[in-house]
Residue, then its C-alpha position, 0 to 999 in steps of 0.5 A: m153184396d161183396f160177400f155174395n158176389s165172391a161166389l163162396g171164394k171161387n173165381i167165377t165170372f157172372l154175366r150181368p146185363a146192363f139193364f132189365i126190361i119190365s114188360g108186365f102191362i105192355g100190350i094190355p088194352n085201355i091200360k092208361y085207365y088203370y094207371a089213373f086208378l093207381v094214381f088215385v090209390y097212391i094219393i089216398s094211401v099216402l093221405a090215409n096212412t099219414a093221418v093214422m100215423a099222425a093220430i097215433y103219434l100226437d094222441h097220448n091215449l093211443r100210445t099203447p102196445k096195440y097201436i105200436a103195431v097199427f103205427n108200424l102197419a101204416l108206416v109199412d103201407l105208406l113205404g110199400n106203396s111209395a116204393m111200388v106205385p111211383k116206379v111202376l108209373d114211371i116204367f109204364l106210364f112214362n115209357h121207361p121200361h129199361i131198369s139197370y141191374n142194380d136198380c132192379l135188385t134195389f126195387l125188388f128188395f124194397c117191394y118184397v120187404f114191405l110186402s113181407m112186413q104187411a103179412l108179419n104185422l098182421v101176426a103182431l096184431s093177432y097176438d094182441r087180439v089173442m092176449a086181449i080176449v083169451y087172457p084179459l086179466h093178464y093183458q097188461l102184463k103179457v102185452t107190453h111196449k117192450l114186447m111189441f117193439s121187440l116183436i116188430a123189430s124181429f119181424w123187420v130183421s127177419a124180412i130184411t134177412f130173407i130178402l137179402i139172401a134171395i138177392g144174394l143168390l140172384t147175384r150169383l146168376s148169369f143172364c146171357e139171353s133174355v132180359v125181359i121180366k114179364s111182370y109189373f116190377c122186378d119179380h124174383g120168380q121172373m128174374y131167376r128163371l131168365a138165368c142161363n146157369d144153374y138157378t137151383p138155390s134161387y128156386v129153393i129160396a123161391k119156394i121157402l120165402p112164400a112159406l115163411i113170409l106168407w103161409l106161416p103168418l096166415t097159419i098163425v093168424l088162423l090158429s090165433y082165431l081158433c083160440i079166440c073162438y074157443a075162448l069166446a065159446k066159454v063166455a056165458t052170454v051171446r051179447e058178451r061173445m059178440k062184444g068180444f068178437k067185435t074188437c077183432t072185426a078191424h083185424l079180420s078185415l085186414v087179414a081178408i083184404y091181404f090174404l084172400p086175393i093172394l089165395i084166389t090168384f095162387t089157387l086158380g094159378a094157370n087158369i087165369e089169363p096172364n094179363a089178368r094175373i098181372i093186374n090182380l097181383s098188382l092190385t094185391s100189392v097196392f090195394p091193401p095199403m090204401l084200405n087198411p087205414i080206412i078200415y081202422v078209422l071206420q072200425t076203431r073208435e079210438i082212432k076216430e075220436s083222435l082224428r076228430k080232435l086233430l081236425r078240431i085243433i086244426k080248425r081252431y088254429k085256422i080261425r085264429k090265424v084268420k083273426 
């Protein structure tokens, strides 16, 4: 942070508040029911993602490049909801709306990194599907453990770098008036608009970030499915086409769950009532991490079988322990 705080070597003093006030859910009628729902979502998310990671880690048959990406998605979902939900509940349910300057930047960092990684993970999985369907004979050569690890590592580095740049620019802003953030977390867009000095660099990065970590991944995923549809169109029988496309249903479900709510919210824009917008964006953040592992368990035969094996082993262990 010292690099950013130096203000490019200039002797400039920035006015930083002792704390920010998060006010997103304050004043919404019957909001406590929503908090109870968030608790339910978080518990299911932790259990489901932990189960998927355990299945992949313990079952040697799932030690394939594809399931490296699935494991990383489950890890990101678990960490993302763990970074978001407990803090949101602490702020609103337990009435602690004040958050210190440094804690707010830290909260922003983890939330944005994990949200970014959710989208980037879908790119990794779309690459796997393209190679499996368009180049089935060369799949083992084109999709290796090394390549998948490298791809995911590059995504982590990219996401962390982009968010650190955004936070670095925030540290060069002065906050001399309002410190009320009208969101459910330390939202970058809400924060830089509170500044009383020139926030043009933060404005620019706020336009670039969604393009890099949201719209570019969506474009890559859509292009990958154009390639898949083109390849399947050349398959002789309808049965074979459906069989090939069925292998993509889990991934397509994840793409729809992640991107559709965001697209709807951004498309409707100012037409959405502010409270409804905040609720919708919060659901967009916490709902996919709960549904992703459930979808993979329901639609992926390998994970289903692996979890059944684990349950049988656990039952046997319990029976032996009782005896």
